[in-house]
C-alpha positions as CSV (number, residue, x, y, z in Angstrom):
1,X,-0.1,-0.4,-0.3
2,X,1.1,3.1,-0.8
3,X,2.1,6.2,1.6
4,X,0.1,9.4,1.6
5,X,2.1,12.2,1.1
6,X,4.1,14.2,3.1
7,X,3.8,18.1,3.5
8,X,5.3,20.5,4.8
9,X,4.0,23.8,6.7
10,X,6.1,26.5,7.4
11,X,4.9,28.8,10.4
12,X,6.3,32.9,10.8
13,X,5.0,34.7,13.1
14,X,6.0,38.5,14.8
15,X,7.9,39.0,17.6
16,X,6.5,42.0,19.9
17,X,10.1,43.1,20.1
18,X,11.1,42.2,16.5
19,X,12.2,39.8,14.2
20,X,10.3,36.0,13.8
21,X,9.9,33.2,15.0
22,X,9.5,29.9,12.3
23,X,8.5,26.6,12.9
24,X,8.2,23.7,11.1
25,X,5.8,20.8,11.2
26,X,5.9,18.1,8.7
27,X,2.6,15.3,8.5
28,X,1.6,12.9,6.1
29,X,-2.4,13.6,4.8
30,X,-4.6,11.2,2.4
31,X,-5.2,13.6,0.4
32,X,-4.6,17.6,-0.4
33,X,-7.7,19.2,0.8
34,X,-6.8,17.0,4.5
35,X,-3.7,18.3,3.9
36,X,-5.0,22.2,4.1
37,X,-7.7,21.6,6.3
38,X,-4.7,20.3,9.3
39,X,-2.1,23.1,8.3
40,X,-5.1,25.8,8.7
41,X,-5.9,24.0,12.5
42,X,-2.1,24.0,13.4
43,X,-1.0,27.6,12.3
44,X,-4.9,28.8,13.9
45,X,-3.1,27.0,17.4
46,X,0.4,28.3,16.6
47,X,-0.5,32.0,15.8
48,X,-3.6,32.8,18.0
49,X,-3.9,36.3,17.8
50,X,-0.4,37.1,16.6
51,X,0.4,38.3,13.1
52,X,1.8,35.6,10.6
53,X,2.0,33.8,7.4
54,X,1.6,30.1,7.0
55,X,2.7,28.1,4.0
56,X,2.5,24.3,2.8
57,X,4.5,22.3,0.7
58,X,5.1,19.2,-0.7
59,X,7.8,17.6,-2.8
60,X,5.5,16.6,-5.3
61,X,3.4,19.8,-6.1
62,X,5.6,22.3,-4.5
63,X,3.6,25.3,-2.8
64,X,-0.4,24.3,-2.5
65,X,-1.5,27.0,0.2
66,X,-0.2,30.6,1.9
67,X,-2.3,32.2,4.6
68,X,-1.7,35.6,6.0
69,X,-2.9,35.9,9.8
70,X,-4.4,38.6,11.7
71,X,-2.0,40.7,8.4
72,X,-3.0,44.1,6.7
73,X,-3.9,43.8,2.9
74,X,-0.9,43.9,0.7
75,X,-0.1,47.3,-0.7
76,X,-2.1,47.8,-4.4
77,X,-2.4,45.4,-7.0
């Protein structure tokens, strides 16, 4: 039986006194939708109300999902 694809979640959060903390999580998921749901949950749990960004990638598909948490909209088009 083939194994589920491996995904990597990277979360960066703003430090109150400047700089950035980065966390990585590697997990398996049976589908891309399950991986995105898991990444969304982990991101919310890690960031809480803090500013941050998250990206979900896989070796097979590259960048799958990104999220700006409590961040202002980027400037311009």
